N, C-alpha and C positions, 0 to 999 in steps of 0.2 A: 734509318730506313723504315722502321713501324711508323716512326712519326710523320716521316714523309708520304707514306703512305695513307695513314689516319687523316693529315690535312686535305689530302688529295681528296679524299671520298667524302669527307664531313663537311657539310654545308655551313655556311655562318651566318649567325645570329646578329642583330644589329648593333653590338659591340664588337663585333670581330672576333668572336672567342665560338667556338664549337658548337654547333644548335644540339639542342638535347632532343635527337631524334635517333632511331633505330641504324645501325650500318647497315651496308650491304651483306648479304647472308655470307660472304666470302670471308667477311673478316674475320669469323668466329669459325675456326676450322680445324683444329687441333684436338678437342676431346667432346664426349658428349656424355657429359656424367647426367647434365638434366634432362629428366624426360618429360615430354610436353605436358602443359597442365593449362588450363583455361584461367586466368589472372584475373577477371572480372564476375567470378562467380561470387555469391554473396559468403560463402564459407570461407573464400581467401580473403575479399574485401573486408570483413568483419575486423582484422588485425590492421586494418588503416597504415597498411605499407611499412609497419614496424616490426622488428624482431622485437621477442620479450627479453631472451637470455643472452647478453654476449660473452657467456661462459657458462659452462656446464657444471651444476653441483656435486652429479655423482662421481662418485670416486672409481676410477676404471681399473685400479689393481685390486679391489674387490672383486670387481667381475672377471678379470681374468684369474684371478683366486679360486673361483666358483666354477667358470666355464671351462677351463683349460683349453682354450681354444687350437684347432687343428687347421693343416692345410686344406682338409675337403669340406670346411663346415660352410653352411649357406646362412646368413644371418638378417634376422631384419632386427632393424632398432630406429629407436626415435632421434632424428637429430639434433633437436636442444641447438646447442650450438657448435656441435660438431665435434667436441673435444674428445669423448668417449668414442665414436667414429672412426677418428682418425687413430687412437690405440689401439680400436680393433684390425685397425689396417697393417700394423704393424708385425702384427702374426700372419700377414698372407695368406689370408682365408680364401677359397675358390669364390664366394661371390658377398658383397655387404647392401643389403637396401635399407638406404637411411629414409626414413618417412617422417613429414611433419606437413600440418594442415594451413603451417603458418610460411608463404613462400620467404619473408625476411628471414628465420631460420637458416633454410637452404642456401638462398643467397650468402648469408656469411658461410657455410660450409663451402661452397662453390670456389667463392675467394680463398680460403685457404688452401684449397686443392691447388687451384691455379699459381700460387704464391711456393708450393713444393716443386711444382713442374717448372717454374720460369727464373724463381728466385734463388740466390744462395743463402746463405745462414744469417750472414752478415744483413740483410734487407730482411730476412722471416723473423729473426728475433725483436726487431725493434716494432714490426706492426702488431703482432702479436702476444711477445712478452710486455713491452711498455704499452703496447696501445698507440703509441704514435709514430710518425713517420714527416718527415717534412717534406719528402721528394715522391710522397705516394700517388700525385697527378701523373707526375713523369711515370712510374712504375706501372700504372695501370694501363697507360696508351701505348706503351711503347713495348712492354713484355705481357703483363698479363691479359689484354683485350682479345689475343687469338683463343686462350684457353677458356672464354667465359660465355656462357650464354648470351644470347641478344639481351634478355631480361635482367640478367646479372651485373652484365657489362653498364647498363644503362642505371641500374639500379645505385650501383656504386660510383657512376660518372657523379652522379646528382649527391654525393655524398662523403667528396674527398674531405670537404672539413672534418670529417669525423677523425682522420688522423693528423691532419695538417694544419689547422688551425690552432695557434701560439695560446690561446686563452683557454682551448679546449683542456677537459682531463682525457681525453683518448678515447679510444673504443670501449674501455669497459666503463665508460660512464653515460655510456647509450642503450636505446631497448628500453622497455618497459621496466627493466628492474633498476633503474637512473632513479626512478622515483624512490625506490628502498635505499639505495645508496645517499640519496640526498637528504630524506629523512635523519640519515647515520649520521653525516656530516653535521646534518641541522643542530640536530642532539648533543654530537660531542662540542659545538662549538658553545650552543646555549648553556649546556652545564659545564663547560670549561674542563672538557676533559679529553683535548686532542692529545697534551702532553703525556696522559695516561694510555691514547692508544699507542704512540709512538711507543712509550716504555713497556707496553706489553708485547707490540713487533721486534721489540729488540730485546726481550727475554732472551738469556742464552740456555736455560734450563726450564724444565716445565714445571720444577718449585717456583722458581722465579715468577713463569708465567701464570701460576694460578693466583700469585700472592697481586700481582700486577691484575687479575681480572676481577676478584674479590673486592678489592679495596679501591679500585679506580673506574673498572668501565661497567660490572654488574650492575651496579644501583642504578645507572642512568641507561645502560641498554637494553634491561629488561624491566623498566619502571613501568609497572599499573597504567598509570596515567597516560605513559605514552600510547600505550597499547590502546587503553579506550578511545583514546580521542582521535589516533590516528592509524596504526596498526589493522587495528580488528575491523576497521571499514570496507564494507564490500567493494566497493570502486578500488582502493588499495591493494587489497587482497588480489584483485585479477589482473591491476595494469601495470603492477609494479613486481607482482613477486608470482603471478602465474597460478591462483588459485583460484579454480573454477568455483562455483555457486555448489555441486553435486560435492566437491572434496571439502569445502568448508561446513558443508553439512554433515559429513562424516565425521572432523574434527569435533564440531557439535556435540555430536550424538556419544562419540567417545568420551568426552570429557562428562556429559551429561552423567552417563553411567555409572563413572568413578566418582563423580561429585555426589550422588545421591547416596553411594556406600559412605561417604565422608563427610555428610552434610556441609558439604561448601556450596559456595556461590555457583550457579549454572548458566550463567549468560552470555553470551559470544564472547563479547571481549576476555573474560575470563577462561573460556576454552582455547581461545588465540592464546591469551598471555601463558597457560600453564603447558601448550604446545612449543612456545618460543622457550620457555625454561627447560622442557626436557628434552629440547634440541640441542639448545646452545650451552647448556652448564655440562653436559657432558664431554662436548667437544676441547671446550676453553681447558677444561680439568684434566682430559686424558689424551690429548695429542699437542705435540709441540706446532704451534701455528706455522711458525718462522722458516721451518724445517720441513715440517711434514703434513701441512694442510693448505696448499696451493689456492683452494677456493674460498676457504675465511681470508686468507691472507689478501686475495684480491680486494676484498670486499674492506677489508681495512686499510690496506695501501694505496690503492685505483691500481693497478701493475703488478707482475709478477715478478719475482727475483729470481738469480740466476740459479739460486740455491733451493726457492721452492716455484715449483712449476709443473703442470702437467706434463705425461710422456710424452705427448705429440710434439713440444716445445723444444726437446733436445735437441743436441746438434747428432746425436746418435738417430734421432726419430729422421730428422731432415735427410740425413744423409741416406739412409734407406727408402723413404719414399719421396725421395726428389730421383731416383731411379726410372729410366725409360720404361714404362708399363708397370709399375707398381701400384698406380692407383686406377688402372684400368676395369678391377671388380668392383669399382664403386658404381652405385645407381642410387639417382636421387630422386627420389618420386614426391610431389607436393599436391597430398591428399590425406584422406582420411586412411588410418590403417586398415579398416574393411575393406576399402575400396583395393590397397595393394594387394590384401592377401587373395580377392578373387583373380588378380594377374600372374599369383605366382604357381608354378607349376606344381600340382598337388606330390605330398608326401616326397616334396623336394627340401624343407625348411630344417634345419638341423637345432637353431639357437634363435630364442626370440628374446628381446629384452626390453619388457615393456613398462618397467618402474611402476609409478603411480598412474599411467595413463586411463587403466580402467578406472580413477576416481572420476573422471570426467562423466561419468555416464550415471545418470539415475540407476541405481540398483536393480530396481525392477522392470528398467526397459527394454524393451526387444530388442533394441538396437546392440544394446553389451550382450545380450545373448547370442544373437547372431554373429558378431565378431569372434565369439567363442566358438563357434561351429565351424565358422571359416577358418579358424586358427586350427582345429583341430582335422582339418581338411588338408591344411597345408604344410603343416608337420610331419617331419621323416619319424618311423617308430623309434622309439630311444632318444628323440631329440629332447633339448634343455630348454625352461622358458625361466626367465628370473622377473620376478616380480615383485611389487609390495601390496598387494591385492588378492582376496581369497576367493578362488572361483566358484566356490559354494554360497557366497554371499551374490550369487546373480541370479534370478528368478527366470524359471524356465518359462518358454514363452506362453504367455494366456494368463500367468500368474499375476499378481498384485501382492504390492506390499501393505503393511498395515495403513498407510498413508491413504491409500487409494480402497480402503475398504468402503464398500456404496453402503450409504444408511438405508436400511431396512426397515423403514417406519410402517407396519398396518395399524388398524384400529386398535390396538393392545394397550393405549397408554404410554408408551415409550416413544421417542423420537429417532430411535435407531436399534437395530438389536446386532449391528455389522461389528466386530471387534475395533475400539477405536484406537488412533494413535498414543502415544504417551503425551503428557500435554509439557510443551517446550516451552521453557521460561521466555518471557517475553523480555525483549530488548530495551535499550534507552530509547530507542527510536519509535517505540510501541507507547513507552509510558510518557513521551512528550507530544505523541499524536492525539493521544485520549483525553489530555485535557483542551484541545482545540476541538475535540467532537463535543467535548463537554458544555463548552462554552456557545458554540455554534446551535447545541440543543438548548440550552439554557436561552438562548436568545428567542430561537422561534417558541417555545412554552411560554413565555413572558410575556411576548405579544398578543397572546392567546386569551390571557386572562389579567392581564394589567388595567385594560379598560372597565372591567367591571366594576372597580369603586370610582374611578375616573370620569366614567360616561357620562354619567348626569351632569358634571360640571362641564364636559366637553359640550354636551346637547345644548345647553342651558346656553352657554359663549355662543354658539355659533347659529342658535335658534335655527335647529336641525328639525324639530316636529316630529315627524313621523318616521322623517329618513334615519333618523337615531340609530336605528339598528342594522340600516347598513353599513355604519363605520365597523360594525364587527362581522356583520357578514360580508362584506367585500373581501376581508382578510379570508375565513374558514373558507369562503367559494373559490377565492384564486387558488389558494394552497390546495386544493381538495383536486380541483380537474388537473393539475398538473404533476400530480403524484405519480399514474401511470407513467406519463410522457419522461419524466425524469428518471423513471425505473428503465427504462426502454435505453434512453440516449446515453447512460451510464454503461449500458454493457457494450455501445456502440464505440462511444469516444473516451471511455475512460472515465473512472471515479475522479481521479482530482482536478481535472479544470472545470468537472460541473460542479463540483463541491465548492472551488474558490466563488465560479461564476454566483452560485446560489448565494453565498454572504453579499457579494459587493450588489447582486440586485438588490438584495434584502436591507443594505446599507441607503440603497440611493431611496428606497421606498421609504424608510422612517425620516429620512432627511425631508422628502415631499410634505409627509402628514403632519411633522412637526413643525413645518413650516405655513400649512394651510391658514386661509383668513374664513373659508367658507366649506358647507358641507361637501359640494361636489369636489372639492379639492382634496380633502383629506379622505374620502371615499375614493379617489384615483390612488393617493399613496398610499392605502391601505392594500387596495388589491394587487399593486407591484410588490409591496411587502409579501404579502400572500405567498407570492411568485417564487421570490426567493426562500421564503419560511417552508413551502411544498418542498422545495429540492431538500433543503437542510434536513426536515422529515426522513424523506427516506434516503438519503445517500448516507447520512449517519449511520444508519441502520446496518446499509448495504457493505459500509466499510468495516464495521464492526465486524460482520461475519465475512469478508474477506480476509480479516487478521485474525480471526479466533477458530479453532474447530468447532465441528457442530454440537459436540458435548457441552463444550466451555459457553456457549454463546448465551443461554440463560443468565449467567451472572454478570456477567457484561453489558446485556440487554436490560439487567435489571438495574445496573447501574446508571443505566441513560434514561431508564424509566423512573427512577429517584429525581435525576437531576430534573425531568421534565416535569414530575409532581412537586418538586421545589420550586422551579421557574412556574409553573400554574397558580400555587398557591401562594407565594411571595408578590409575584403581580398584583395581585388587590392590595397588598400591605405599601409596596412602592407608589402603584397608583393612587391609593387615596392620599400618599403624604405628598406626592406631587402637586396632586391638584389641590391640596388642601393650604399648603404651605410655599409652594416655592409656583408653578405653573401647568397647568395639563400638557404644555408642548414637550416638557423634559420627559413626559410619559414614551416619548418617542425617541427625541434625543439620546437617550441614553442609552440606547442600542449603538450609536457610531463610535464610543471608544469603543465596547464589546468586540464590536466587528473587527474594529483596528487590531487589537489582540488577536482574535481567531486567524484573520487572514495571514498575520504574521508566522503565527505557529503553523497554518496549513503550507503555508507555501515554503517553510523552512523544513517541514518533517514528513508531509504528508507523500509516502510513496506506495501507491499502491499498483501491484501490474496489473495488465489487461492485456487480451490476445492482441497482437500487433496487426495492423492495415493489412489484408490480404494484398497480395501484388497487384499491380496494375490497376488499384484502385482508388479513387482520386475522394478528399473531403466530399465534392457533390455527390459523388456515388453512395458513399457513406452515408448521408443526409437523406439520401432517397429510402432508405433501408428505416426509417423513421415512421409511425403508422398515424400520418397527419389528417387521413379520413376518421380513424377511428377516435383519435381524440379529441377530432370537431366533433363528432355524435355525441360521445360521452360529457362535453363540456355543455353544449346546447342542451342535455338532457338533465343533466344536475342544476343550471342557472333554472329549467323550466319548473324542477320541483320545489326549489328554493324559495323561487317567488311564490308559488302556489303557498307554501308554508308561511310565509311572510304575510300575505293577504290574508288568510283564511282567518276569522273571528276579531281580524281589527279592521283592515281596509273594505272588507265584503265579507258576506257571510259566508259560512264552509259550504252550503248549499247553490252558491252562485258560481255559475257559469266560469265566471272570470278567476275562480279556484279550481274549480274541477277542471277545465281545459287543460291550464298548463300542468295540473299536477298527472292528469291522463297521460299527455304528449310527452312529458317526463318518463313515466312508467314506460310508454312503448320506444324512447329512446334510447333507455337502458338497454330494453329486448334487442332492439335493432343493432346495439353496440357490439353485445355477446355474440348476435350471428354474424355480423363481420370478423369479429376475433376468430369465429371458426370458418370465415371462408377462405377462397383461395386468392381474393383480393388484398389478403393481410398475411403475406409471408412469415412478417415476424410482429407477432400480437404484442400490445401493450400488457394485457393481461390476459397470457396464454389458461385456455379453459380447463388444462392439465391441473390448473392447481384446485379445480373444484371437483376433482374425478374422487377424490378423496373425501369419505365422510370425517373424518379426522379434521382435515385442513377446513371441510366446509362450517362446523363448530367451532373452529378456531378464529376463524373471519367474525363469524356471527357475534360470538363472544366480546372480541374486540371491537365489533360496531356498538352492542349496547355497554360495554364497558365506558367508551370515549362519551356517549350518549346521556350517561350519568354524570359522568365527569362534569361536562359543560352546563349539564340542567344544575347541577346543586354551586358549581363554580359562580354562575352568574346571577343566581337568586339568594344564595345564603348575604352575601353582601346587601341586597334591597330586605331582609329580614332584621337585620343587625342595624340599618341604618333607619329604616323606617317604623319596626316596632321597638328596639333596643335602645331608640334614641342615642346612637354613638356615631362618633365622628368617621370621616370616610379612612383615614387612617387605623382608628381603633377598629371599626369594620374588617379591615383587612389582617389586622393581628388574630381577631376573633375565630377566624377560619383556618388558622395555624395548625389546629391538631388534625388536620386533614395531612398535611405534609408529613407531621412528625409520626404517623402511621403508614403512610404510603410508601417512605422513603426504606425504612427498616425492614417492611413488611416484603416488598421487591426484591431487596437485597436479599435476605434470607430463604425466601422462594428460590432465586436463580442459584444460590448454593446449593440447596436442597435436590435440586430439577439435576445441576452438574454431577449431584452423587449418586443419584436416585434412577437419574434417564425418564420417571414418570412425571407425567402432567394432568393427567384427569382429576388426580385429588385434589391439584390445586384449581383447577375448574371447578369443580365442586363446591369448595369451601369457600371460594373467592366469590362466587355465584351467592351465596348464601349471606355472607356478610354483606356485601353492597347492596341486595335485595331489603335484608330485616333494617338497615342501616337506613335508606332510603323510605322505607317503609317509618321508621320512629321519626324522620325530620317532620312528617305531615303532624305530629305531636306539639311541635313547638308553637308557643305564643308570647306574648311579651312579659308574660310572670313565667316564663321557664328559667330553672336557676343554672347556671353553669356547669354544674356535675353533669345534665343531660345533654345540653346541646354540645358540649366538649365530646361527651362518651357518644355521642350519634355520629358522632363526625369520625372518632377513632376507631368506630366497628367498622362504617363505610370504609375508611382509608385501608384498614387492615385486607379487607375483600380485595379493593381495588388494587393494591400492590401484588396481591396471586396473580391477579389476572394480567396487570401488564408484564410480570415476567415470562408467563407460561403459555403465551397465545402464537408465539414469534416461532421457538421452534420446532415445534409439531405441524407447523404449515410448511417449514424448508424441509424437513426429514425428509418427506417425501417426494423431493424433488430434486436432480443432479445440482452440482454446483453451480453449473452455469446458468441456472434458473434464479439463483440468488436474488439477484437484482429487481428480476420481474416481480417474485415472489413477495419480495419486503416491501417492493411498490404498491402490490395489491392490497398485503396486509395495512401498510399506511395508509391507503386509498378509503379502505374500510373504517379505520380509526376516524380519517376526518371527514370521511361520509358521515360517521356519528354525530362530529361536531354539529355539523349543519342540521343534523335534526334535534340535537341535544340543546341550541340556542333557540331555534325558529321555533317547535311547537310549544316549551314552556313560554315563551313571549309571548306565543299567541294565546294560549289559556288565561295569562295573568291579562293581557289585556282585556280579552272576550268578560273574564268575571269582573273585571275593573268597572268596564262600558256597563255591564248587567246591574252594578250596586251603583252606580253614580246618583240615583233618584232618590238614595238615602242620605247621599250630602245637602245638607239646606240650602248652604252659600253657593251662588252660581258663579262667582269667580275662582273658588275651589274647586268647583265641579269642569269648568271651562279648563284649568290647570292638570287635572287628573284625565281627562278624557283624551280621545283621538291619541291615545299612547303616551300621555304625557305623564302617567303615573309613575314610568320609571325613572322618566328623565330628572323628576323633583322629588325621589324619593332619597330624604337626606333629614339629617338631625335638625335640618334650620328650619324645614317646614314643619314637623312637630313642634319644635319651640317655637315659631312664628305663632301658633296657635294657643299657647299656656295658658292666655287669657279669657281665652274661650273653650273651657272643656267639654261644652257639648259637641261643638263642631270639632274639637280634636277626638273626642272619640269618635263620632262618626268615620273622620280621614282613618285612622288607626283599625276599626273595624272592616272599612273595605280593604286594607292593605291585607290584615289576617286573614280576611277571606279567599282573595287573590291568592294568596302565598300557601296555603293550604291545599287549593285545588294544584297547585304546581307540583 
């Protein structure tokens, strides 16, 4: 009869089958267990229309022993798969409120309720005992449909294969937990322990079971390697086991505390593995699975047995709950517990079974506190609460956990006085991402200095003339002007794809520069390289700050600074070697394989969270938040200043209007840029002025500017000293500047460690300033007769001071700002460093060219004067020029004296 009604009411699709559209309301008539909910809300759709659990893990027998349920009890419990809810129903309480945010879990419970009402035990057992029934479609259409809500009927109408498909493993291989069960089967198949599982389940006694567990299953199922590669992954824990991030954090924190006490490993996989061992091992050794633990039995067997199943599957439970009106006391709420508590009559609830639900909250979140407050309102005096969390761990409204402790950095030489959270051991993903960040940093650093020894060869080969300086300046300029832009866009669009895009752009620019056949082409390639390099500079530091707490950042910034120092100092060695022994084009082509390695690592491992896009916001609306006007003003100002610094003293006198006008316009442009950042026209500034409100931040930014200015000043003219005055080859001159790296790297790392331990950065600023100032001053004493101990010792002194400054400037800037401003603060810091690079190359170049031009009259040979004039002295600074004059010692002395004078002024 019901089938004919169904076929009459139900429209057909193209195949003649009933279409999947809702039936008329009259079709759902007998029961209203399910309360109304809005199925399109994000809190419901996040589960993608899939339940996680096909069975419940908690043993209801323990609940009954603790709660002693009575007929007047009003119960609130989490639905899960409904097993425990139905067990409570066998005690005929006054009312049961089953609550679950996942609609799929309530669909499963609703199906079980309908089956109690409409089906005999002969059909009920195959459905939920064995998880399969070849006639489920017929049962659904002819018997169950009047007892299901519209949404639940539609849900199961579309999933009849769960029970009917011959190839399917049935109900208990569905839902999110199927992933865990499939990993279990895959492991058993791979390690050939399926026979062991059968022996384990067939064990007639507990000792026999324990022997099978230890000998056959434990080594496979509790494999540390399996846990590390699969089980401990965040996505697997959530989708397969239903473990949210907050609960995972509690497992990690608990393990970390115990591990510190016992000197054990403290990583995530170790925490999850220890949790698995502590959970599974006692179960396998203390309970007989085949007769007394249905929840573990169903995991291994894929179905229940007549001797091992939950209480609700017994014939007695079916006889009781299938009685008319037996389930009328059930109410299914598809919502959050807090929302349900607001709808329950105050002081009416006598039993609340929460289990681990509170683990889903941030312990310091107001939502957890609000739920406890609502529970107090709903509970009757003398009521019982069954839970696996501790109420005293929930913070009161307005309190913060240690992770929320704000950085309180005044001008006291410490980056934060607030309590810092305990250091969490870095996961394998962090140590996979960190090398990728190191490779990208090395790329950007290498390209800022690799030209210092190869540039004379490149300038000579491409006949660059006075434009040779722009082969370097184009990179520095473009990388500088995009820094604030990348800092802002990283806040808007996220770090990951901005980082990957930066590496791609850098690789494109490298290919263009390596394949250039004229000066204009190589300058264009260098400019594109600079855009990618600028993104790398700011985003690497931003990602580090996302991954590492404030107090520890000094260590990792120091490591990155050391990588940067290695890149900038090895650059001249590689540049000289390529120019002398291979081809100067490999100065740029070497970047391509390194970019490939970096991209692979970043794409595979870089996962940095950022705030999601606001609702109803398109990509275009996101893009309009970028401060395009401000960045245009900044770019124009920086270009004007660079032109003035480049032309002054070489192309035109410093007093020329051609130098003064762009310089003054550039300064005015910087002032206009800052005014724009503070105006209403710029709601999201690239460089927020609050960065400059602290004297600590101002000093740190100024120090970072000077430090990079000096680094490039020295990095580009020490090779000239070694090639022109010391008669070294390009390769040897690169090796001669290695003492700087040998000092910067360890100095930066030690400073970062000490900064993390003490929190004091001011002493490192002072000591670093002293070391760099004295070191730079001593460089002016070098000449062609200076012994190695002098030029190497001066470099070491300068390197120690520079390393201290590298590691101690970023943390104090970030400490005075909220975490939401980390990206723009890092961008500001990186901009000041790169702005220092511009001055560090342009000013000494101008001074050098000016002194060379002024002393040309002392060179007797007009041909040599022509080679050295007009900026040519830098391009021809090599041992080849000095050696070519060996047979003319007077002229050779004149040229060496000219270089000596120019370098002393530099």
